[in-house]
C-alpha positions as CSV (number, residue, x, y, z in Angstrom):
1,X,-110.8,128.2,159.4
2,X,-109.3,128.1,163.1
3,X,-107.0,130.5,164.8
4,X,-103.6,128.7,163.8
5,X,-104.8,128.7,160.1
6,X,-105.4,132.4,160.4
7,X,-102.2,133.0,162.3
8,X,-100.1,131.2,159.8
9,X,-101.1,133.9,157.2
10,X,-98.9,136.3,159.3
11,X,-95.8,134.4,159.4
12,X,-92.5,137.0,159.1
13,X,-94.9,140.0,160.3
14,X,-94.2,141.6,163.5
15,X,-96.9,140.6,166.3
16,X,-97.6,141.5,169.9
17,X,-99.2,138.6,172.1
18,X,-101.3,138.9,174.8
19,X,-100.8,136.4,177.4
20,X,-102.2,136.5,181.3
21,X,-98.7,137.5,182.7
22,X,-96.6,139.1,179.7
23,X,-96.6,140.4,176.4
24,X,-93.9,139.3,173.9
25,X,-93.2,141.4,170.8
26,X,-91.6,140.1,168.0
27,X,-91.6,138.4,164.7
28,X,-93.8,135.5,163.9
29,X,-91.6,132.4,162.7
30,X,-94.0,129.5,162.5
31,X,-97.4,128.1,163.5
32,X,-98.2,124.6,164.5
33,X,-101.8,123.1,165.8
34,X,-101.1,123.8,169.4
35,X,-98.6,126.5,169.5
36,X,-96.5,129.1,167.4
37,X,-93.0,130.6,167.7
38,X,-92.3,134.3,167.8
39,X,-88.5,135.7,167.5
40,X,-88.2,138.4,170.1
41,X,-85.5,140.7,171.1
42,X,-84.0,139.8,174.3
43,X,-81.7,142.7,174.9
44,X,-78.4,141.0,175.1
45,X,-75.5,141.6,172.9
46,X,-74.2,138.3,172.9
47,X,-77.6,136.7,171.4
48,X,-79.7,139.5,169.9
49,X,-82.8,137.3,169.2
50,X,-84.5,134.4,171.0
51,X,-87.3,132.1,169.9
52,X,-90.1,131.6,172.2
53,X,-92.7,129.0,171.9
54,X,-96.2,130.0,173.0
55,X,-99.1,127.6,173.5
56,X,-102.2,128.7,171.8
57,X,-104.3,127.7,174.6
58,X,-102.7,130.6,176.9
59,X,-103.1,133.3,174.2
60,X,-105.6,136.2,175.2
61,X,-105.0,138.1,171.7
62,X,-102.4,138.7,169.1
63,X,-101.8,142.1,167.2
64,X,-100.4,142.0,163.9
65,X,-98.0,145.2,163.3
66,X,-97.8,146.9,160.0
67,X,-94.4,147.8,160.6
68,X,-92.0,145.0,159.2
69,X,-88.8,146.4,160.7
70,X,-88.4,145.5,164.4
């Protein structure tokens, strides 16, 4: 089982992603072989959420949050 297969088990769960220059937090929406998508809060009243595609090669770690309500 590789990283993307393990991560796919947590779709629709809250995750915190550790990247070299940022730590996006949001709900895991989809996982592919080379990237995954996280729905993050962007703080705007016009667009309350934003979909962010993260390349797996850039990930230093992922923390799955037990809390399902963001």
